[in-house]
LOKETOR-89104 format. One record per atom (N, C-alpha, C): residue in one letter; x, y, z; atom name; residue number from 0. Coordinates in steps of 0.02 Angstrom, whole numbers. Layout:
> rest/xx/yy/zz/atom/nr
> A/X/Y/Z/CA/NUM
...
***
This chain:
> rest/xx/yy/zz/atom/nr
> M/2626/-782/2338/N/0
> M/2584/-787/2270/CA/0
> M/2540/-851/2251/C/0
> Q/2552/-917/2291/N/1
> Q/2534/-960/2300/CA/1
> Q/2460/-923/2350/C/1
> K/2502/-936/2388/N/2
> K/2458/-946/2455/CA/2
> K/2379/-900/2425/C/2
> F/2401/-853/2390/N/3
> F/2325/-819/2340/CA/3
> F/2287/-875/2307/C/3
> L/2352/-870/2245/N/4
> L/2309/-916/2202/CA/4
> L/2279/-978/2244/C/4
> I/2284/-998/2310/N/5
> I/2250/-1051/2347/CA/5
> I/2166/-1014/2393/C/5
> K/2201/-993/2404/N/6
> K/2147/-932/2399/CA/6
> K/2054/-911/2382/C/6
> V/2092/-895/2313/N/7
> V/2055/-875/2266/CA/7
> V/2019/-958/2255/C/7
> G/2080/-1000/2227/N/8
> G/2036/-1048/2221/CA/8
> G/1974/-1128/2277/C/8
> V/2012/-1093/2333/N/9
> V/1950/-1098/2378/CA/9
> V/1893/-1095/2364/C/9
> L/1889/-1001/2388/N/10
> L/1834/-924/2345/CA/10
> L/1775/-957/2310/C/10
> G/1822/-997/2246/N/11
> G/1792/-989/2196/CA/11
> G/1757/-1081/2186/C/11
> V/1760/-1134/2238/N/12
> V/1749/-1184/2242/CA/12
> V/1676/-1169/2306/C/12
> C/1700/-1132/2365/N/13
> C/1624/-1091/2384/CA/13
> C/1579/-1066/2334/C/13
> L/1607/-1050/2311/N/14
> L/1541/-1012/2272/CA/14
> L/1513/-1038/2210/C/14
> A/1534/-1089/2192/N/15
> A/1513/-1139/2135/CA/15
> A/1454/-1153/2204/C/15
> L/1450/-1205/2243/N/16
> L/1460/-1253/2280/CA/16
> L/1379/-1222/2319/C/16
> T/1398/-1134/2346/N/17
> T/1335/-1115/2306/CA/17
> T/1275/-1116/2269/C/17
> G/1326/-1087/2240/N/18
> G/1300/-1074/2171/CA/18
> G/1241/-1099/2158/C/18
> C/1226/-1171/2182/N/19
> C/1177/-1224/2140/CA/19
> C/1104/-1239/2193/C/19
> A/1034/-1215/2143/N/20
> A/1001/-1197/2200/CA/20
> A/963/-1282/2213/C/20
> S/974/-1299/2182/N/21
> S/943/-1383/2210/CA/21
> S/970/-1434/2267/C/21
> I/1057/-1419/2229/N/22
> I/1102/-1433/2294/CA/22
> I/1076/-1411/2375/C/22
> V/1072/-1344/2362/N/23
> V/1080/-1277/2436/CA/23
> V/996/-1296/2481/C/23
> N/965/-1312/2408/N/24
> N/882/-1286/2461/CA/24
> N/826/-1359/2443/C/24
> G/828/-1377/2383/N/25
> G/828/-1451/2333/CA/25
> G/749/-1405/2285/C/25
> S/697/-1444/2283/N/26
> S/671/-1445/2245/CA/26
> S/559/-1417/2285/C/26
> N/592/-1459/2369/N/27
> N/534/-1442/2385/CA/27
> N/545/-1382/2444/C/27
> Q/453/-1350/2456/N/28
> Q/465/-1288/2543/CA/28
> Q/410/-1272/2562/C/28
> V/427/-1304/2620/N/29
> V/377/-1273/2684/CA/29
> V/343/-1225/2668/C/29
> V/266/-1227/2677/N/30
> V/248/-1168/2642/CA/30
> V/175/-1165/2710/C/30
> S/200/-1103/2798/N/31
> S/103/-1096/2815/CA/31
> S/74/-1050/2784/C/31
> V/-19/-1089/2780/N/32
> V/-43/-1065/2748/CA/32
> V/-85/-1026/2810/C/32
> E/-142/-970/2811/N/33
> E/-184/-954/2875/CA/33
> E/-240/-910/2824/C/33
> T/-273/-912/2840/N/34
> T/-364/-889/2849/CA/34
> T/-394/-851/2902/C/34
> R/-402/-807/2867/N/35
> R/-414/-731/2893/CA/35
> R/-463/-729/2864/C/35
> L/-522/-689/2907/N/36
> L/-604/-667/2932/CA/36
> L/-621/-625/2945/C/36
> N/-588/-560/2913/N/37
> N/-638/-463/2924/CA/37
> N/-548/-461/2970/C/37
> G/-514/-474/2948/N/38
> G/-449/-460/2985/CA/38
> G/-429/-510/3037/C/38
> Q/-433/-566/3044/N/39
> Q/-455/-569/3124/CA/39
> Q/-409/-662/3086/C/39
> P/-387/-700/3158/N/40
> P/-381/-766/3127/CA/40
> P/-465/-815/3144/C/40
> L/-447/-849/3039/N/41
> L/-502/-898/3042/CA/41
> L/-446/-960/3040/C/41
> A/-469/-1022/3115/N/42
> A/-460/-1055/3110/CA/42
> A/-492/-1115/3057/C/42
> G/-451/-1203/3042/N/43
> G/-523/-1242/3019/CA/43
> G/-534/-1240/2938/C/43
> A/-497/-1203/2898/N/44
> A/-523/-1225/2842/CA/44
> A/-448/-1269/2803/C/44
> T/-509/-1306/2787/N/45
> T/-470/-1339/2728/CA/45
> T/-444/-1291/2669/C/45
> C/-388/-1317/2663/N/46
> C/-357/-1261/2607/CA/46
> C/-318/-1326/2543/C/46
> Q/-331/-1301/2488/N/47
> Q/-284/-1378/2427/CA/47
> Q/-247/-1296/2391/C/47
> L/-185/-1336/2389/N/48
> L/-151/-1305/2342/CA/48
> L/-121/-1354/2277/C/48
> V/-117/-1323/2230/N/49
> V/-115/-1336/2170/CA/49
> V/-48/-1301/2111/C/49
> N/-3/-1360/2080/N/50
> N/40/-1343/2044/CA/50
> N/50/-1391/2002/C/50
> P/54/-1381/1935/N/51
> P/95/-1402/1899/CA/51
> P/110/-1461/1921/C/51
> K/170/-1457/1998/N/52
> K/214/-1502/2017/CA/52
> K/196/-1600/2069/C/52
> G/95/-1537/2065/N/53
> G/55/-1596/2128/CA/53
> G/-7/-1533/2142/C/53
> T/-47/-1593/2216/N/54
> T/-116/-1554/2228/CA/54
> T/-53/-1577/2321/C/54
> F/-106/-1521/2333/N/55
> F/-83/-1542/2440/CA/55
> F/-107/-1508/2453/C/55
> F/-126/-1517/2514/N/56
> F/-204/-1531/2556/CA/56
> F/-172/-1482/2656/C/56
> V/-188/-1454/2672/N/57
> V/-186/-1431/2726/CA/57
> V/-271/-1410/2772/C/57
> T/-240/-1399/2841/N/58
> T/-308/-1384/2862/CA/58
> T/-262/-1308/2897/C/58
> T/-286/-1252/2923/N/59
> T/-265/-1186/2925/CA/59
> T/-288/-1177/3009/C/59
> P/-235/-1168/3023/N/60
> P/-145/-1122/3019/CA/60
> P/-115/-1198/3030/C/60
> G/-86/-1202/2955/N/61
> G/-62/-1247/2986/CA/61
> G/2/-1262/2920/C/61
> T/66/-1297/2908/N/62
> T/104/-1327/2858/CA/62
> T/113/-1386/2820/C/62
> V/146/-1357/2761/N/63
> V/132/-1429/2722/CA/63
> V/193/-1405/2681/C/63
> T/224/-1492/2680/N/64
> T/291/-1443/2625/CA/64
> T/224/-1466/2531/C/64
> I/241/-1397/2510/N/65
> I/232/-1407/2431/CA/65
> I/315/-1450/2380/C/65
> H/275/-1456/2326/N/66
> H/346/-1429/2273/CA/66
> H/351/-1376/2234/C/66
> R/412/-1358/2225/N/67
> R/419/-1316/2194/CA/67
> R/396/-1315/2095/C/67
> A/388/-1239/2095/N/68
> A/369/-1240/2029/CA/68
> A/385/-1156/2014/C/68
> Y/386/-1177/1934/N/69
> Y/391/-1070/1927/CA/69
> Y/318/-1051/1898/C/69
> D/277/-1101/1873/N/70
> D/197/-1083/1883/CA/70
> D/155/-1070/1960/C/70
> D/125/-1017/1974/N/71
> D/100/-984/2032/CA/71
> D/57/-1043/2047/C/71
> L/28/-1018/2114/N/72
> L/22/-1067/2175/CA/72
> L/-60/-1077/2192/C/72
> S/-95/-1123/2130/N/73
> S/-137/-1125/2153/CA/73
> S/-185/-1130/2220/C/73
> V/-215/-1077/2264/N/74
> V/-245/-1091/2362/CA/74
> V/-286/-1086/2326/C/74
> K/-358/-1141/2366/N/75
> K/-411/-1131/2394/CA/75
> K/-436/-1178/2446/C/75
> C/-493/-1124/2481/N/76
> C/-498/-1161/2548/CA/76
> C/-565/-1115/2590/C/76
> E/-592/-1163/2603/N/77
> E/-635/-1170/2608/CA/77
> E/-675/-1180/2686/C/77
> K/-714/-1170/2709/N/78
> K/-732/-1225/2793/CA/78
> K/-817/-1186/2771/C/78
> A/-857/-1192/2784/N/79
> A/-935/-1188/2825/CA/79
> A/-950/-1121/2866/C/79
> G/-1016/-1088/2819/N/80
> G/-1007/-1016/2838/CA/80
> G/-983/-949/2817/C/80
> V/-941/-986/2773/N/81
> V/-863/-906/2742/CA/81
> V/-891/-949/2674/C/81
> S/-846/-886/2659/N/82
> S/-858/-873/2569/CA/82
> S/-791/-935/2560/C/82
> T/-802/-956/2494/N/83
> T/-717/-1015/2468/CA/83
> T/-680/-954/2466/C/83
> G/-610/-931/2512/N/84
> G/-550/-890/2491/CA/84
> G/-510/-939/2435/C/84
> I/-509/-903/2371/N/85
> I/-462/-902/2317/CA/85
> I/-412/-837/2334/C/85
> L/-346/-895/2301/N/86
> L/-280/-871/2274/CA/86
> L/-247/-870/2230/C/86
> A/-232/-865/2216/N/87
> A/-150/-867/2137/CA/87
> A/-105/-830/2163/C/87
> V/-20/-889/2208/N/88
> V/31/-875/2247/CA/88
> V/54/-842/2179/C/88
> K/112/-841/2161/N/89
> K/152/-770/2116/CA/89
> K/227/-860/2113/C/89
> S/252/-852/2083/N/90
> S/350/-904/2095/CA/90
> S/371/-849/2105/C/90
> S/456/-847/2119/N/91
> S/486/-816/2100/CA/91
> S/551/-852/2082/C/91
> T/589/-813/2042/N/92
> T/649/-871/2030/CA/92
> T/710/-840/2104/C/92
> K/762/-876/2125/N/93
> K/797/-871/2165/CA/93
> K/868/-849/2172/C/93
> A/922/-823/2181/N/94
> A/936/-795/2160/CA/94
> A/1021/-819/2179/C/94
> M/994/-858/2193/N/95
> M/1039/-954/2180/CA/95
> M/1039/-946/2105/C/95
> A/1006/-962/2050/N/96
> A/987/-993/2031/CA/96
> A/1033/-957/1959/C/96
> F/1031/-905/1975/N/97
> F/1090/-844/1902/CA/97
> F/1158/-866/1930/C/97
> G/1177/-873/2001/N/98
> G/1246/-898/2035/CA/98
> G/1251/-969/2004/C/98
> N/1212/-1008/1996/N/99
> N/1214/-1088/1962/CA/99
> N/1227/-1101/1889/C/99
> A/1182/-1025/1856/N/100
> A/1177/-1016/1802/CA/100
> A/1268/-988/1767/C/100
> I/1293/-986/1815/N/101
> I/1354/-954/1799/CA/101
> I/1405/-977/1807/C/101
> F/1411/-1013/1868/N/102
> F/1459/-1061/1894/CA/102
> F/1441/-1135/1864/C/102
> G/1375/-1155/1869/N/103
> G/1339/-1219/1853/CA/103
> G/1359/-1235/1801/C/103
> G/1356/-1182/1723/N/104
> G/1324/-1187/1680/CA/104
> G/1272/-1188/1640/C/104
> V/1252/-1212/1616/N/105
> V/1199/-1249/1564/CA/105
> V/1177/-1292/1620/C/105
> I/1212/-1373/1630/N/106
> I/1154/-1398/1662/CA/106
> I/1165/-1405/1711/C/106
> G/1201/-1382/1769/N/107
> G/1134/-1346/1848/CA/107
> G/1115/-1319/1817/C/107
> A/1113/-1236/1771/N/108
> A/1038/-1217/1777/CA/108
> A/968/-1270/1755/C/108
> A/978/-1287/1682/N/109
> A/928/-1339/1669/CA/109
> A/893/-1387/1710/C/109
> V/947/-1444/1772/N/110
> V/929/-1479/1828/CA/110
> V/877/-1422/1871/C/110
> D/907/-1337/1909/N/111
> D/829/-1314/1937/CA/111
> D/786/-1316/1919/C/111
> V/799/-1259/1857/N/112
> V/733/-1252/1835/CA/112
> V/711/-1321/1795/C/112
> G/706/-1373/1799/N/113
> G/657/-1442/1782/CA/113
> G/630/-1465/1866/C/113
> T/683/-1444/1885/N/114
> T/626/-1472/1959/CA/114
> T/613/-1395/1992/C/114
> G/604/-1383/1985/N/115
> G/581/-1310/2005/CA/115
> G/620/-1268/2067/C/115
> A/668/-1307/2077/N/116
> A/735/-1293/2160/CA/116
> A/776/-1206/2099/C/116
> A/741/-1176/2065/N/117
> A/759/-1122/2061/CA/117
> A/708/-1046/2076/C/117
> Y/643/-1119/2122/N/118
> Y/594/-1048/2086/CA/118
> Y/565/-1034/2165/C/118
> D/540/-1016/2203/N/119
> D/534/-996/2296/CA/119
> D/439/-990/2290/C/119
> Y/411/-1004/2318/N/120
> Y/338/-953/2335/CA/120
> Y/374/-925/2420/C/120
> P/292/-875/2438/N/121
> P/325/-859/2490/CA/121
> P/326/-906/2559/C/121
> S/376/-892/2619/N/122
> S/356/-931/2667/CA/122
> S/287/-924/2723/C/122
> L/247/-866/2705/N/123
> L/190/-905/2708/CA/123
> L/127/-866/2684/C/123
> I/54/-894/2683/N/124
> I/8/-881/2640/CA/124
> I/-44/-863/2659/C/124
> T/-79/-803/2660/N/125
> T/-124/-796/2697/CA/125
> T/-197/-781/2646/C/125
> V/-224/-796/2645/N/126
> V/-303/-822/2618/CA/126
> V/-353/-763/2659/C/126
> N/-421/-730/2616/N/127
> N/-450/-674/2658/CA/127
> N/-505/-711/2629/C/127
> M/-554/-714/2697/N/128
> M/-608/-772/2658/CA/128
> M/-678/-698/2697/C/128
> D/-725/-701/2657/N/129
> D/-781/-650/2667/CA/129
> D/-841/-729/2722/C/129
> E/-870/-697/2742/N/130
> E/-947/-722/2764/CA/130
> E/-973/-735/2690/C/130
> A/-1014/-800/2701/N/131
> A/-1052/-796/2669/CA/131
> A/-1103/-754/2692/C/131
> P/-1157/-748/2595/N/132
> P/-1235/-721/2627/CA/132
> P/-1253/-733/2672/C/132
> T/-1295/-710/2687/N/133
> T/-1328/-748/2704/CA/133
> T/-1438/-756/2649/C/133
> P/-1438/-833/2644/N/134
> P/-1486/-823/2615/CA/134
> P/-1561/-791/2614/C/134
> V/-1611/-767/2557/N/135
> V/-1631/-720/2561/CA/135
> V/-1688/-751/2546/C/135
> A/-1742/-772/2585/N/136
> A/-1823/-797/2540/CA/136
> A/-1835/-790/2480/C/136
> P/-1832/-834/2464/N/137
> P/-1874/-760/2384/CA/137
> P/-1943/-734/2378/C/137
> I/-1951/-683/2336/N/138
> I/-2014/-650/2342/CA/138
> I/-2029/-684/2290/C/138
> T/-2099/-676/2333/N/139
> T/-2148/-706/2275/CA/139
> T/-2210/-678/2278/C/139
> A/-2244/-662/2175/N/140
> A/-2286/-612/2162/CA/140
> A/-2352/-609/2214/C/140
> V/-2407/-539/2209/N/141
> V/-2431/-548/2227/CA/141
> V/-2481/-580/2181/C/141
> A/-2528/-563/2166/N/142
> A/-2600/-569/2122/CA/142
> A/-2634/-493/2116/C/142
> A/-2626/-459/2050/N/143
> A/-2665/-396/2085/CA/143
> A/-2735/-408/2066/C/143
> P/-2811/-400/2127/N/144
> P/-2833/-415/2089/CA/144
> P/-2863/-408/2065/C/144
> A/-2921/-430/2016/N/145
> A/-2954/-434/1962/CA/145
> A/-3000/-365/1959/C/145
> T/-3016/-331/1919/N/146
> T/-3079/-293/1907/CA/146
> T/-3130/-295/1871/C/146
> G/-3149/-308/1835/N/147
> G/-3196/-327/1821/CA/147
> G/-3248/-262/1786/C/147
> A/-3257/-210/1729/N/148
> A/-3286/-168/1719/CA/148
> A/-3338/-191/1664/C/148
> S/-3371/-180/1678/N/149
> S/-3471/-212/1678/CA/149
> S/-3496/-144/1601/C/149
> N/-3497/-144/1553/N/150
> N/-3546/-75/1516/CA/150
> N/-3577/-73/1486/C/150
***
């Protein structure tokens, strides 16, 4: 019986330690960003990623470390000759955050939510770009010939 209680106690400690998202993954996350044009990879676009925790920059294809947050991650990519690509990336609540609410209590859950550690963005973000419209010369109005009718 004593061995069983020890095993249950060890299992409880292990579960408690794995429940805390801030200890396991922290408040930062590495994401990869790629841009595509007509389904093909497009290298060299400059991207700005923004959430309430900060503004981050990367040139595609590339990776960048961002701060996790509950809010969407706004991504804006630009490259000469193509239209700007804009994307809103949703964050999701990690399963570990729920474990922390059970095992870590209110304080552990509050820390994870406050630091952003409870949330995750996709590890790969793909931004689709479009070809920039070709400028068209303005159409100039041609004056109609004057007609003079005399009576």
